[in-house]
DRENLOMAR-808607 format. One record per residue (C-alpha): residue in three letters; x negated, y negated, z negated. Coordinates in nm, 2 decimals. Each point is the difference from the previous one (the first is absolute). Layout:
residu px py pz
ALA X Y Z
...
END
This chain:
residu px py pz
MET 1.77 -1.90 1.29
TRP 0.29 -0.10 0.23
ARG 0.04 -0.35 0.18
ILE 0.32 -0.14 -0.07
SER 0.10 -0.27 0.26
ALA 0.30 -0.23 0.06
PRO 0.18 0.02 0.31
GLY -0.14 -0.21 0.28
SER -0.34 -0.01 -0.18
SER -0.32 0.19 0.10
LEU -0.16 0.25 -0.23
SER -0.33 -0.19 -0.03
GLU 0.19 -0.28 -0.14
VAL 0.13 0.19 -0.30
PRO -0.22 0.12 -0.32
PRO 0.01 0.37 -0.07
LYS 0.21 0.12 -0.29
LEU -0.02 0.27 -0.22
VAL 0.30 0.23 0.01
VAL 0.03 0.22 -0.31
SER 0.28 0.27 -0.07
GLU 0.03 0.17 -0.32
LYS 0.32 0.20 0.09
ARG -0.05 0.37 0.00
PRO 0.20 0.19 0.29
VAL 0.10 0.25 -0.30
PRO 0.02 -0.15 -0.34
LEU -0.21 0.16 -0.28
GLU 0.11 0.09 -0.31
GLN -0.26 0.03 -0.31
HIS -0.01 0.26 -0.25
VAL -0.19 0.17 -0.27
MET -0.02 0.36 -0.08
VAL -0.03 0.08 -0.39
GLN 0.03 0.30 -0.20
THR 0.03 0.09 -0.36
ASP -0.18 0.33 0.01
ASP 0.01 0.30 0.18
GLN 0.29 0.14 -0.17
HIS 0.21 -0.28 0.16
GLU 0.09 -0.10 0.36
PRO -0.19 -0.30 0.10
GLU 0.19 -0.34 0.03
LEU -0.01 -0.24 0.31
LEU 0.08 -0.37 -0.12
ASP 0.01 -0.30 0.21
LEU -0.28 -0.24 -0.04
TYR 0.22 -0.32 0.05
ARG 0.34 -0.10 -0.10
HIS 0.31 0.03 0.23
ASP 0.24 -0.27 0.00
LYS 0.37 0.09 -0.02
SER 0.06 0.08 0.36
GLY -0.29 0.23 -0.02
VAL -0.29 -0.21 0.19
GLN -0.33 0.05 -0.15
THR -0.12 -0.33 -0.17
ASP -0.36 -0.11 -0.06
LYS 0.05 0.04 -0.40
LEU -0.17 0.29 -0.17
ASN 0.27 0.26 -0.12
ALA 0.02 -0.03 -0.37
LYS 0.11 0.38 -0.02
LEU -0.32 0.10 0.13
VAL -0.22 -0.23 -0.25
ASP 0.22 0.16 -0.29
ARG -0.06 0.35 0.15
ILE -0.38 -0.04 0.02
ASP -0.03 -0.17 -0.37
GLN 0.23 0.31 -0.12
LEU -0.22 0.26 0.15
ASP -0.32 -0.20 -0.15
ARG 0.16 0.00 -0.34
ARG 0.09 0.41 0.03
ALA -0.36 0.04 0.12
ALA -0.14 -0.19 -0.31
SER 0.22 0.16 -0.23
ARG -0.12 0.38 0.12
ALA -0.34 -0.09 -0.01
HIS 0.06 -0.14 -0.38
GLU 0.19 0.32 -0.07
GLU -0.31 0.22 0.11
ARG -0.20 -0.21 -0.19
ARG 0.18 0.05 -0.31
GLY 0.10 0.37 0.08
GLY -0.35 0.12 0.13
ARG 0.14 0.16 0.26
ASN -0.20 0.18 0.30
ARG -0.13 -0.29 0.21
HIS -0.08 0.23 0.30
ARG 0.39 0.07 0.08
ARG 0.17 -0.05 0.33
GLY -0.02 -0.38 0.09
ALA -0.31 -0.07 -0.21
GLU -0.14 -0.18 0.30
ASN 0.20 -0.29 -0.02
ARG -0.16 -0.11 -0.36
HIS -0.23 -0.28 -0.05
ARG -0.34 0.10 -0.15
THR 0.08 -0.19 -0.33
GLY 0.30 0.23 -0.03
GLN 0.27 -0.18 0.13
MET 0.25 0.16 0.24
ARG 0.08 -0.14 0.33
ARG 0.36 0.01 0.16
TYR 0.04 0.29 0.21
THR -0.08 -0.01 0.40
PRO 0.22 0.19 0.23
ARG -0.14 0.29 0.17
ARG -0.04 -0.03 0.38
TRP 0.24 0.31 0.06
ALA 0.26 -0.12 -0.24
VAL 0.00 -0.37 0.21
VAL 0.03 0.19 0.32
ASP 0.29 0.25 -0.15
GLU 0.19 -0.32 -0.12
LEU -0.03 -0.18 0.32
ASN 0.12 0.28 0.21
PHE 0.29 0.05 -0.26
MET 0.09 -0.38 0.05
GLY 0.02 0.02 0.36
LEU -0.32 -0.23 0.05
LEU -0.22 0.21 0.22
PRO -0.19 0.01 0.24
GLY -0.24 -0.20 -0.21
ILE -0.36 -0.07 0.00
TYR -0.20 0.05 -0.34
PHE -0.30 -0.23 0.00
ILE -0.32 0.13 -0.22
PHE -0.35 -0.19 0.02
SER -0.18 0.33 0.00
ARG -0.05 0.26 0.25
ASN -0.02 0.28 -0.23
GLY 0.29 -0.15 -0.17
CYS 0.22 0.04 0.32
ASP -0.09 0.37 0.01
GLU 0.09 0.08 -0.35
ALA 0.32 -0.18 0.03
VAL 0.07 0.25 0.28
GLU -0.12 0.31 -0.20
GLN 0.21 -0.11 -0.31
CYS 0.30 -0.05 0.21
LEU -0.03 0.36 0.13
ARG -0.07 0.14 -0.33
ALA 0.28 -0.14 -0.15
GLY 0.21 0.17 0.26
LEU 0.15 -0.29 0.18
GLU 0.17 0.07 0.33
LEU 0.09 -0.32 0.23
THR 0.09 0.20 0.32
THR 0.27 0.20 0.15
LYS -0.05 0.34 0.16
ASP 0.04 -0.19 0.34
GLU -0.24 -0.26 -0.07
VAL -0.26 0.25 -0.08
LYS 0.07 0.15 0.30
ARG -0.06 -0.34 0.22
ILE -0.30 -0.08 -0.21
ARG -0.17 0.34 0.07
ALA 0.07 -0.05 0.35
ILE -0.15 -0.33 0.02
VAL -0.32 0.08 -0.18
ASP -0.04 0.31 0.19
GLU 0.03 -0.22 0.35
MET -0.23 -0.29 -0.15
VAL -0.28 0.26 -0.11
GLU 0.02 0.23 0.28
GLY -0.36 -0.04 0.21
GLU -0.12 -0.28 -0.21
LEU -0.17 0.18 -0.29
ASP -0.14 0.36 -0.02
HIS 0.08 0.23 -0.29
ALA -0.31 -0.02 -0.18
ASP 0.01 -0.41 -0.02
LEU 0.40 0.04 -0.09
LYS -0.11 0.23 -0.27
ALA -0.26 -0.20 -0.15
LEU 0.22 -0.32 0.00
GLY 0.27 0.20 -0.20
PHE 0.26 -0.01 0.26
ALA 0.22 0.30 -0.11
ARG 0.05 -0.22 -0.34
PHE 0.07 -0.30 0.19
ARG 0.25 0.13 0.20
TYR 0.18 0.16 -0.29
ALA -0.01 -0.33 -0.17
LEU 0.16 -0.14 0.33
GLU 0.29 0.26 0.00
GLU 0.12 -0.11 -0.35
GLY 0.00 -0.34 0.08
PHE -0.31 -0.14 -0.15
ALA -0.35 -0.14 0.17
PRO -0.31 -0.20 -0.08
HIS -0.12 -0.26 0.21
HIS -0.38 -0.16 -0.03
ALA -0.30 -0.06 0.17
GLY -0.16 0.33 -0.14
MET 0.23 0.16 0.23
VAL -0.10 0.08 0.38
ALA 0.19 -0.19 0.24
LEU 0.23 0.29 0.12
PHE 0.16 0.06 -0.34
ARG 0.06 -0.34 -0.03
GLN 0.15 -0.03 0.33
ILE 0.21 0.34 -0.10
VAL 0.14 -0.21 -0.32
GLU 0.09 -0.30 0.17
ARG 0.20 0.18 0.27
LEU 0.18 0.22 -0.24
PHE 0.10 -0.30 -0.22
GLU 0.13 -0.22 0.28
GLU 0.23 0.30 0.09
GLY 0.12 0.01 -0.36
LEU -0.15 0.33 -0.07
VAL -0.24 -0.06 -0.25
LYS 0.18 -0.19 -0.29
MET -0.28 -0.11 -0.24
VAL -0.37 -0.11 0.15
PHE -0.27 -0.06 -0.28
ALA -0.23 -0.26 0.14
THR -0.26 -0.24 -0.07
GLU 0.01 -0.38 0.09
THR -0.14 0.06 0.35
LEU 0.34 0.14 0.10
ALA 0.16 -0.33 -0.06
LEU -0.21 -0.16 0.32
GLY 0.07 0.04 0.35
ILE 0.22 0.33 0.00
ASN 0.37 0.02 0.07
MET 0.14 0.19 -0.30
PRO 0.29 -0.19 -0.12
ALA 0.18 0.19 -0.33
ARG 0.28 -0.06 -0.20
CYS -0.21 -0.04 -0.33
VAL -0.33 -0.09 -0.07
VAL -0.16 0.15 -0.35
ILE -0.31 -0.17 -0.16
GLU -0.20 0.17 -0.26
LYS -0.19 -0.27 -0.14
LEU -0.03 -0.40 0.05
GLU -0.36 0.04 -0.02
LYS -0.26 0.19 0.20
PHE -0.38 0.07 0.00
ASN -0.19 -0.22 0.26
GLY -0.31 0.16 -0.03
VAL -0.16 -0.17 -0.31
ASP 0.31 -0.06 -0.22
HIS 0.36 0.05 -0.04
VAL 0.19 -0.31 0.12
THR 0.39 -0.09 0.04
LEU 0.12 -0.01 0.32
THR 0.05 -0.33 0.18
PRO 0.36 -0.13 0.09
GLY -0.12 0.06 0.35
GLU -0.09 0.37 -0.05
TYR 0.33 0.08 -0.18
THR 0.23 -0.20 0.28
GLN -0.20 0.23 0.26
LEU 0.07 0.29 -0.18
THR 0.34 -0.04 -0.08
GLY 0.07 -0.13 0.37
ARG 0.04 0.38 0.10
ALA 0.32 0.01 -0.24
GLY 0.33 -0.03 0.22
ARG 0.05 0.15 0.36
ARG 0.13 -0.24 0.23
GLY 0.35 0.11 0.16
ILE 0.03 0.31 -0.23
ASP -0.04 -0.14 -0.38
THR 0.19 -0.30 -0.14
ILE -0.24 -0.05 -0.28
GLY -0.35 0.08 -0.08
HIS -0.12 0.13 -0.33
ALA -0.37 -0.07 -0.16
VAL -0.02 0.18 -0.30
ILE -0.31 -0.07 -0.26
VAL -0.08 0.34 -0.22
ASP -0.04 -0.13 -0.36
HIS -0.35 0.03 -0.10
ARG -0.26 -0.09 -0.24
ASP -0.02 -0.37 -0.07
PHE 0.30 -0.07 0.24
VAL 0.18 -0.33 -0.09
PRO 0.33 -0.10 0.21
ALA -0.10 -0.34 0.04
THR -0.34 0.11 0.17
ALA 0.25 0.19 0.27
ALA 0.20 -0.33 0.03
SER -0.30 -0.21 0.08
LEU -0.11 0.23 0.26
SER 0.34 0.04 0.18
SER 0.08 -0.36 0.01
LYS -0.26 -0.18 0.16
ARG 0.04 0.02 0.39
VAL -0.31 -0.23 0.11
TYR -0.36 0.15 0.00
PRO -0.34 -0.17 0.10
LEU -0.14 0.11 0.33
HIS -0.38 0.09 -0.04
SER -0.25 0.04 0.27
SER -0.23 0.30 -0.01
PHE -0.22 -0.11 0.27
LYS -0.37 -0.02 -0.04
PRO -0.27 -0.06 0.27
THR -0.23 0.32 0.09
PHE -0.29 0.06 0.15
ASN 0.17 0.17 0.29
MET 0.25 -0.25 0.06
ALA -0.28 -0.28 -0.02
VAL -0.16 0.20 0.31
ASN 0.32 0.02 0.18
LEU 0.08 -0.38 -0.03
LEU -0.32 -0.09 0.12
ASN 0.00 0.23 0.30
SER 0.33 -0.18 0.13
SER -0.04 -0.34 -0.10
SER -0.26 -0.26 -0.12
TYR -0.12 -0.03 -0.37
THR 0.19 -0.35 -0.03
THR 0.31 0.16 0.09
ALA 0.00 0.31 -0.21
ARG -0.07 -0.23 -0.29
ASP 0.26 -0.22 0.10
THR 0.25 0.31 0.02
LEU -0.08 0.14 -0.31
ASP 0.03 -0.37 -0.19
HIS 0.36 -0.03 0.11
SER 0.10 0.34 -0.13
PHE 0.29 0.05 -0.28
ALA -0.29 0.19 -0.20
GLN -0.16 -0.35 0.00
TRP 0.27 -0.17 -0.07
GLU 0.09 0.21 -0.31
ALA -0.37 -0.01 -0.11
ASN 0.05 -0.40 -0.01
GLU 0.31 0.05 -0.21
SER -0.12 0.20 -0.25
ALA -0.32 -0.16 -0.09
GLU 0.15 -0.19 -0.30
ASP 0.09 0.38 -0.12
LEU -0.41 0.05 -0.08
GLU -0.03 -0.31 -0.23
SER 0.14 0.17 -0.31
ARG -0.23 0.30 0.06
ILE -0.29 -0.23 0.06
HIS 0.10 -0.18 -0.33
THR 0.03 0.36 -0.19
LEU -0.34 0.14 0.13
GLN -0.19 -0.35 -0.07
HIS 0.17 0.02 -0.37
ALA -0.15 0.37 -0.02
VAL -0.34 -0.09 0.13
ASP -0.03 -0.29 -0.27
GLY 0.12 0.24 -0.26
TYR -0.30 0.27 0.11
GLU -0.25 -0.25 -0.01
GLN 0.11 -0.12 -0.35
ALA -0.03 0.38 -0.09
PHE -0.34 0.05 0.07
LYS -0.15 -0.30 -0.07
CYS -0.35 0.07 -0.12
SER -0.21 -0.20 -0.26
HIS -0.31 0.16 0.16
GLY 0.05 -0.13 0.36
ASP 0.23 -0.05 0.30
PHE 0.18 0.33 0.01
LYS 0.21 -0.13 0.33
GLU -0.37 -0.04 0.13
PHE -0.09 0.33 -0.08
MET 0.32 0.17 0.16
THR -0.07 -0.22 0.33
LEU -0.32 0.13 0.00
ARG 0.11 0.37 -0.04
GLN 0.24 -0.04 0.28
ARG -0.24 -0.13 0.22
LEU -0.23 0.27 -0.08
SER 0.28 0.28 0.06
TYR 0.07 -0.18 0.34
LEU -0.38 0.01 0.11
GLN -0.02 0.37 -0.11
LYS 0.33 0.13 0.18
ASP 0.13 -0.25 0.25
GLU -0.32 -0.16 0.13
ARG -0.18 0.34 0.05
ARG 0.31 0.13 0.19
HIS 0.00 -0.32 0.24
LEU -0.40 0.06 0.08
LYS 0.08 0.36 0.07
ARG 0.23 -0.11 0.25
ARG -0.16 -0.29 0.15
ASN -0.18 0.00 0.32
PHE -0.36 -0.09 -0.01
ASN -0.25 -0.09 0.27
SER -0.24 0.24 -0.13
ASP -0.09 0.27 -0.26
LYS -0.24 -0.27 -0.16
GLU 0.26 -0.25 -0.05
ARG 0.25 0.23 -0.16
THR -0.26 0.12 -0.25
GLN -0.06 -0.36 -0.07
ALA 0.33 -0.06 -0.07
PHE 0.07 0.28 -0.23
LEU -0.35 -0.06 -0.17
THR 0.14 -0.39 -0.08
LEU 0.33 0.14 -0.13
ASP -0.18 0.24 -0.25
ARG -0.22 -0.32 -0.10
GLN 0.33 -0.16 -0.05
ILE 0.14 0.25 -0.22
ASP -0.29 0.07 -0.20
GLN 0.01 -0.40 -0.08
LEU 0.34 0.03 -0.12
LYS -0.04 0.32 -0.22
GLN -0.27 -0.19 -0.17
GLN 0.19 -0.29 -0.04
GLU 0.29 0.21 -0.13
SER -0.23 0.22 -0.26
GLU -0.14 -0.34 -0.10
HIS 0.32 -0.21 -0.04
PRO 0.03 -0.11 -0.38
CYS 0.38 0.11 -0.01
LYS -0.19 0.37 0.01
SER -0.09 -0.04 -0.36
CYS 0.34 -0.12 -0.13
PRO 0.15 0.25 -0.25
ASP 0.33 -0.02 0.14
PHE -0.14 0.07 0.34
GLN 0.27 0.33 0.07
ASN 0.29 -0.22 -0.10
HIS -0.11 -0.29 0.21
LEU -0.04 0.24 0.29
LYS 0.32 0.15 -0.01
TRP 0.18 -0.37 0.03
GLY -0.25 -0.09 0.27
HIS 0.08 0.28 0.23
ARG 0.36 -0.11 -0.03
TRP -0.10 -0.35 0.07
LEU -0.18 0.13 0.32
ARG 0.35 0.16 0.11
GLU 0.20 -0.28 -0.07
SER -0.24 -0.27 0.13
LYS -0.03 0.24 0.35
GLU 0.40 -0.02 0.00
LEU 0.01 -0.35 -0.08
ARG -0.24 -0.08 0.30
ARG 0.20 0.23 0.22
ILE 0.35 -0.14 -0.10
LYS -0.14 -0.38 0.04
GLY -0.15 0.10 0.33
ARG 0.36 0.12 0.09
TYR 0.18 -0.31 -0.12
GLU -0.24 -0.24 0.17
SER 0.02 0.18 0.34
ARG 0.37 0.05 0.01
THR 0.05 -0.24 0.27
GLY -0.13 0.12 0.34
SER -0.07 0.33 -0.21
MET 0.10 0.22 0.32
ALA -0.25 -0.18 0.24
ARG -0.27 -0.01 -0.28
GLN 0.04 0.36 -0.04
PHE -0.06 0.05 0.37
ASP -0.30 -0.24 -0.01
GLN -0.13 0.24 -0.26
ILE 0.06 0.29 0.21
CYS -0.15 -0.14 0.31
LYS -0.33 -0.08 -0.22
VAL 0.01 0.35 -0.11
LEU 0.04 0.18 0.36
CYS -0.26 -0.24 0.13
SER -0.25 0.11 -0.24
LEU 0.06 0.34 0.08
GLY -0.04 -0.06 0.36
TYR 0.38 0.05 0.09
LEU 0.06 -0.37 0.11
LYS -0.27 -0.25 0.18
GLU 0.06 -0.39 -0.04
THR -0.01 -0.14 0.33
THR 0.00 -0.37 0.10
GLU 0.21 0.08 0.34
ASP 0.26 -0.29 0.10
TYR 0.34 0.10 0.03
THR 0.09 -0.29 0.21
ASN 0.31 0.13 0.19
GLU 0.16 0.09 -0.34
LEU -0.08 -0.33 -0.16
GLU 0.06 -0.20 0.30
ALA 0.38 0.18 -0.03
GLY 0.01 -0.11 -0.35
ARG -0.10 -0.34 0.10
ASN 0.28 -0.04 0.23
ASP 0.24 0.18 -0.23
THR -0.09 -0.26 -0.28
ARG 0.05 -0.28 0.24
ARG 0.34 0.09 0.13
GLU 0.14 0.08 -0.36
SER -0.15 -0.36 -0.14
ILE 0.15 -0.18 0.32
SER 0.34 0.20 -0.09
ALA -0.03 -0.12 -0.34
GLY -0.05 -0.33 0.08
MET -0.33 -0.06 -0.18
SER -0.21 -0.29 0.05
MET -0.28 0.01 0.25
SER -0.28 0.00 -0.26
THR 0.19 0.28 -0.18
ARG -0.01 0.21 0.29
SER -0.35 -0.09 0.09
ALA -0.13 0.12 -0.35
ASP 0.21 0.33 0.01
ILE -0.19 0.03 0.37
GLN -0.31 -0.05 -0.15
GLN 0.05 0.25 -0.27
VAL 0.07 0.28 0.27
ASP -0.30 -0.10 0.19
GLU -0.20 0.04 -0.32
GLN 0.12 0.35 0.00
LYS -0.23 0.07 0.28
HIS -0.30 0.03 -0.22
ASP 0.16 0.21 -0.22
ARG -0.18 0.32 -0.11
ASP 0.16 0.32 0.20
TYR -0.09 0.38 -0.02
ARG -0.03 0.28 0.25
LEU 0.01 0.36 -0.05
THR -0.30 0.23 0.01
MET 0.03 0.37 0.08
ARG 0.02 0.07 -0.38
GLY 0.27 -0.25 0.00
GLN 0.18 0.19 0.27
LEU -0.02 0.32 -0.19
LEU 0.16 -0.16 -0.31
ARG 0.26 -0.15 0.20
HIS 0.14 0.37 0.08
LEU -0.02 0.11 -0.36
TYR 0.33 -0.02 -0.19
SER -0.07 0.08 -0.37
GLU 0.01 -0.14 -0.33
TYR -0.38 0.08 -0.01
ASP -0.03 -0.15 0.37
LEU -0.35 -0.15 -0.09
VAL -0.13 0.30 -0.18
LEU 0.09 0.23 0.27
ALA -0.18 -0.21 0.26
GLU -0.30 -0.04 -0.19
ALA -0.05 0.39 -0.04
ILE 0.07 0.05 0.35
SER -0.25 -0.26 0.09
ASP -0.24 0.12 -0.21
GLY 0.01 0.35 0.10
PHE 0.11 0.16 -0.34
PHE 0.23 0.25 0.20
ASP -0.24 0.10 0.26
GLY -0.02 0.37 0.01
LEU 0.30 0.10 -0.22
GLU 0.22 0.29 0.12
PRO 0.35 -0.10 0.07
GLU 0.14 0.17 -0.32
GLU -0.26 -0.17 -0.19
LEU 0.09 -0.35 0.16
ALA 0.36 0.05 -0.09
ALA -0.08 0.09 -0.37
THR -0.25 -0.31 -0.04
LEU 0.27 -0.25 0.19
SER 0.27 0.11 -0.25
SER -0.14 -0.21 -0.26
LEU 0.11 -0.28 0.20
VAL 0.38 0.11 0.01
TYR 0.03 0.16 -0.36
HIS 0.09 -0.14 -0.34
ALA 0.09 0.21 -0.27
ARG 0.34 -0.10 -0.14
ARG -0.09 0.05 -0.36
GLY -0.37 -0.09 0.02
GLY -0.30 0.22 -0.06
ASP -0.38 0.04 0.04
SER 0.05 -0.05 0.38
GLU -0.20 0.29 0.05
PRO 0.10 0.33 0.20
ARG 0.00 0.34 -0.16
ARG -0.31 0.05 0.22
TYR -0.21 -0.12 0.25
PRO 0.03 0.23 0.30
GLY -0.36 0.10 0.06
GLY -0.11 -0.07 -0.36
PRO -0.13 -0.33 -0.17
ASP -0.28 -0.05 0.26
GLY 0.19 0.11 0.32
SER 0.10 -0.20 0.27
VAL 0.36 -0.09 -0.14
ALA -0.16 -0.13 -0.34
ARG -0.26 -0.21 0.18
ALA 0.24 -0.17 0.23
CYS 0.23 -0.07 -0.32
ARG -0.30 -0.13 -0.19
SER -0.09 -0.23 0.29
LEU 0.37 -0.11 0.04
ARG -0.01 -0.10 -0.36
GLU -0.29 -0.21 0.06
VAL 0.15 -0.17 0.27
PHE 0.32 -0.06 -0.17
ALA -0.21 -0.15 -0.30
ASP -0.20 -0.25 0.25
VAL 0.33 -0.09 0.14
GLU 0.17 -0.09 -0.33
MET -0.32 -0.19 -0.12
MET 0.06 -0.21 0.33
ARG 0.38 -0.03 -0.08
GLU -0.07 -0.13 -0.31
ASP -0.26 -0.25 0.08
ALA 0.25 -0.12 0.25
ASP 0.27 -0.01 -0.26
LEU 0.22 0.25 0.19
ASP 0.24 0.25 -0.17
GLU -0.16 0.33 -0.15
LEU 0.09 0.33 0.18
GLU 0.12 0.29 -0.19
PRO -0.32 0.23 -0.04
LEU -0.05 0.30 0.24
ASP 0.16 0.33 -0.13
PHE -0.18 0.31 0.13
GLY 0.27 0.24 -0.17
LEU 0.14 0.11 0.32
VAL -0.36 0.12 0.15
ASP 0.02 0.38 -0.06
VAL 0.37 -0.01 0.07
MET -0.02 -0.15 0.38
TYR -0.30 0.20 0.05
ASP 0.16 0.33 -0.08
TRP 0.31 -0.10 0.24
ALA -0.22 -0.14 0.27
ARG -0.16 0.39 -0.02
GLY 0.34 0.16 0.02
GLU 0.13 0.06 -0.32
ASP 0.37 0.01 -0.05
LEU 0.23 -0.23 -0.19
ALA 0.06 0.24 -0.29
GLN -0.40 0.04 -0.05
ILE -0.07 -0.38 0.05
LEU 0.26 -0.10 -0.29
HIS -0.09 0.30 -0.23
GLY -0.19 -0.16 -0.31
THR 0.07 -0.37 0.09
GLU 0.27 -0.27 -0.10
LEU 0.07 -0.09 0.34
THR 0.37 0.07 0.14
GLY 0.06 0.10 0.36
GLY 0.12 -0.36 0.06
ASP -0.34 -0.16 -0.14
PHE -0.25 0.22 0.22
VAL 0.21 -0.04 0.31
ARG 0.02 -0.38 -0.04
ASN -0.38 -0.02 -0.05
ALA -0.09 0.25 0.25
LYS 0.21 -0.21 0.26
ARG -0.20 -0.34 -0.11
LEU -0.32 0.21 0.02
SER 0.12 0.10 0.36
ASP 0.06 -0.36 0.09
ILE -0.34 -0.15 -0.11
LEU -0.17 0.33 0.21
GLN 0.18 -0.13 0.28
GLN -0.11 -0.34 -0.05
ILE -0.38 0.09 -0.03
SER 0.05 0.22 0.34
THR 0.17 -0.29 0.19
ALA -0.28 -0.25 -0.10
ALA -0.26 0.24 0.15
PRO -0.11 -0.30 0.24
TYR -0.14 -0.21 -0.25
TYR -0.21 0.27 -0.20
GLU -0.08 0.33 0.23
HIS -0.34 -0.17 0.09
ASP -0.11 0.06 -0.37
ASP 0.19 0.32 -0.03
PRO 0.14 0.19 0.29
HIS 0.13 0.26 -0.17
LEU 0.23 -0.17 -0.29
ALA 0.26 -0.07 0.26
GLU 0.01 0.37 0.08
ALA -0.02 0.09 -0.37
ALA 0.28 -0.22 -0.08
LYS 0.21 0.12 0.29
LYS -0.03 0.37 -0.09
ALA 0.05 -0.09 -0.39
ASN 0.33 -0.13 0.09
GLN 0.11 0.27 0.18
LEU -0.09 0.23 -0.33
VAL 0.20 -0.24 -0.23
ASN 0.29 -0.07 0.23
ARG 0.14 0.36 0.01
GLY 0.30 0.19 -0.17
ILE 0.19 -0.21 -0.26
VAL -0.20 -0.31 0.09
ALA 0.08 0.01 0.36
TYR 0.36 -0.04 -0.08
SER 0.15 -0.24 0.20
GLY 0.19 -0.14 -0.30
VAL -0.09 -0.35 -0.14
ASP -0.21 0.01 -0.32
END
């Protein structure tokens, strides 16, 4: 945002204007790489038509469209001939065939694409593959194909640079565990992978060699497109879709522009080249729609957290903190997007009405029956858990509360067993629709709540967070008057109103509103609140509760590191969230601490749900045994053996664990009266984890 002012005028008098520039320093040409089959060379075709002067237009290249159609017809003809002739369906190229027997057009091999680009003089390049394994496999495919992109002099320079960067950083055992010899061989041939599964040192080596023009092709995931200075002559995109963790989705125009933005080196290239590799379901019009759009929406990722709340309240009043959130960009965007929820509400309401019709029962009110069942489930699970965590004045009061709950459960069980719908011959079918009705009804209530709370949603979330923290003893409500702060607000209001030329009555109303804020509620942090203020983690409240409740008491340093690994690790491909073993056995200290951590997480999640806050990803204990062994002194090769972890994944999680251990150690003044040994155990555990390859100074 720039302020544009005329000569002689002041900046404050001129409204801001948005300046947008869509001109690239280096023009970009868009291409598509197609190939008839492995017996023919790949072909590089322009995505857009060029005018008579050779300038790229915004019209699709008709030759490309015709060539794609021709390849489709050829593939269909081959499939038809095979069906008629009964040929062997397992011959080379069968992976491109539909399950129905249709043949897909041939997809160019990665090594063949690189070879063709090298022949055309379009390297160095970055080949984007949305898979870590895909990047590593691409390097191996190029090596197996015998491609060599470097000269003898370049090989010598590469060896010298790599040896210089590695010397003194990692020991021989770690380098062997990371496959360094194969990695360096690929570098010398001119290829390299680049993704988050690599250790930071290897990525830094690739980046330096690429910047110096020694590595000619880097196979990278999309993370390379952000924040790293690695411009190339060409950028290759393997597919126009990627897996987002849930489903395969098409790239957005913003993502496409971010990737292709690497193409064209300023001061070196006169033209940059973006190459899309022909692939399954590729349509030229889709590529054109991605590359033609230049303005993209900006979305806020901001969400209030428990740690953020106590840090705000530690330095400002509740009113000031709330007002700050209410004027955030996230709140503005929430106000603008409220209308988008209306269609979702309509769809869910239609589904709920349909399920009610589907389970309509002639024997009784099935909606009443399902509501009764839902209430019974809540009392049996959630309410019982609430009572277990609740503080009672005496054991008698606790016993009475559980007896009352048991009576309520028994009454509901009896009502359920005696409900007339139970005798319906279609009961099981009705029950199937009833469960869907419950699920969609819950989602409908949630979406309606989001819709109704869009305005002021950031401040409302802050309110809910404060209520949770009050109930757990992290905040204490106070009636203290912040006279000086409000007096300053009163004076600011008076000055602003006079400056704006407001009437006396309007000014008085504004000043009165400021005066009324004197009696607004406020909070102060308790000792627990100060503890939470020093814990920066996605699971900040879970960690603070576990520390306060003494669940880490008595753990040895390596046991503490193993248990806390669940706060930083999430398996990339999902799993059962369980380690291969619990150190000390299923009844040992680590297993007990992990069970306690699960219970705390469940309680916090229940409170988050009651407060209508977003769910957290479940804890994953899959790294417990790995981190325990590392803290016990095992080497990297032993640590990675039998796991799906890459060296980069392990180092990243270990560094995050080290950070949490350091936080716990630093926060000692706010809990050591309960457990004076925890801080020392955390400090020692940090030393055990932060060693060897983890202690390498490179950012990861």
